[in-house]
Structure formats: C-alpha cells, structure tokens
C-alpha positions in Angstrom: 0.0 0.0 0.0 2.7 2.4 0.9 4.7 1.7 -2.2 1.7 2.4 -4.5 1.0 5.7 -2.6 4.7 6.7 -3.0 4.6 5.9 -6.7 1.4 7.9 -7.1 3.0 10.9 -5.4 6.1 10.7 -7.5 4.1 10.5 -10.7 1.9 13.4 -9.7 5.0 15.5 -8.9 6.6 14.5 -12.2 3.5 15.4 -14.2 3.3 18.8 -12.4 7.0 19.4 -13.2 6.4 18.5 -16.9 3.5 20.9 -17.1 5.6 23.7 -15.5 8.4 23.0 -17.8 6.1 23.1 -20.9 4.5 26.3 -19.7 7.9 28.0 -19.1 9.0 27.0 -22.7 6.0 28.7 -24.2 6.1 31.7 -21.8 9.3 33.1 -23.5 9.4 36.3 -21.5 8.8 34.6 -18.2 6.0 36.9 -17.1 3.8 34.0 -15.9 1.3 34.2 -18.8 1.3 33.3 -22.5 0.6 36.0 -25.0 -0.9 35.3 -28.4 2.5 36.0 -30.0 4.2 33.4 -27.7 1.5 30.9 -28.4 1.7 31.3 -32.2 5.5 31.0 -32.0 5.2 27.7 -30.2 2.4 26.4 -32.3 4.3 27.3 -35.5 7.5 25.3 -34.6 6.3 22.2 -36.5 5.1 24.2 -39.5 8.5 25.9 -39.8 10.3 22.6 -39.6 8.2 21.1 -42.4 8.4 24.2 -44.6 11.6 23.0 -46.3 11.8 25.8 -48.9 10.9 28.5 -46.3 8.2 30.2 -48.3 5.6 30.1 -45.5 3.5 27.6 -47.5 3.2 23.9 -46.7 2.7 22.0 -49.9 1.4 18.4 -49.9 4.9 17.0 -50.5 6.3 18.9 -47.5 3.5 17.4 -45.3 4.3 13.9 -46.6 0.6 13.3 -47.3 -0.2 13.1 -51.0 -3.7 14.7 -50.8 -3.0 17.2 -48.1 -4.3 20.6 -48.7 -1.8 23.4 -49.2 -1.7 25.6 -46.1 -0.1 29.0 -45.6 1.5 30.3 -42.4 -1.2 32.9 -42.3 -3.9 30.3 -42.4 -2.1 28.3 -39.7 -1.9 31.4 -37.5 -5.6 32.1 -38.1 -6.5 28.6 -36.9 -4.3 28.8 -33.8 -5.5 32.4 -33.0 -9.0 31.0 -32.8 -7.8 28.2 -30.5 -6.0 30.7 -28.3 -9.2 32.8 -28.0 -11.2 29.7 -27.1 -8.7 28.7 -24.4 -8.5 32.2 -22.9 -11.4 31.4 -20.5 -11.2 34.7 -18.6 -10.9 36.8 -21.8 -7.8 38.8 -20.5 -5.8 38.2 -23.8 -3.3 35.9 -22.1 -3.2 32.2 -21.2 -2.5 31.2 -17.6 -0.9 27.8 -17.0 -4.4 26.3 -16.4 -5.8 27.8 -19.6 -2.8 26.7 -21.7 -2.8 23.2 -20.3 -6.5 22.7 -20.6 -7.8 20.5 -23.4 -8.5 22.6 -26.6 -12.1 23.5 -27.0 
C-alpha cells in the first residue's frame, strides 16, 4: 500500500513538473502568462520545420501526405489564434498555466 502511494505521489510530482516545464518553454518572456505571440511561436514550430523551402506555405509533399491541402502560415496562425481565444477562458488576452494546459475547446 505504501509503495503504491509513493509511486502515485512521485508520478503526480513528475507530471506537475512537466506541465511547469512546458509552460515555461511557451512563456518566453517569463511573465507567468502566455501572449498570443508566444502561443503562435510555439504552435508554429512544426510548421516551420516542415516548410523545407521557407516560403511560409506547406505544400502536400512537405507534409508527406499526398492529398494534403496546401496551407499558408497565415492560415495556420488564423486557426491557432481562434484556438487561443477559445482557451482564454477569462478573456484577458493571455493564457494562464491552467488555460494553456486545458484540453483545446
């Protein structure tokens, strides 16, 4: 019984540390909240990695999916701006750790 409780406490502490670490990587200026700019920077990391020619457009061949639609960085930002607004539960224009780590709506 004690061993399982200890494992549970260690896991909970580890999960909390991972959440804090993720939040601090997104919160680039360290002010304890995530701005739209910081959010878009983080959410665009994969886009930029896949955009081999650097033209801010993901073509199907860059996505490695034959029938994938072409998507621009502006379209990508529009989609994630809408997600940011949905996750900003208190409407203050920033994401708290709780808002950032909540499942997307």
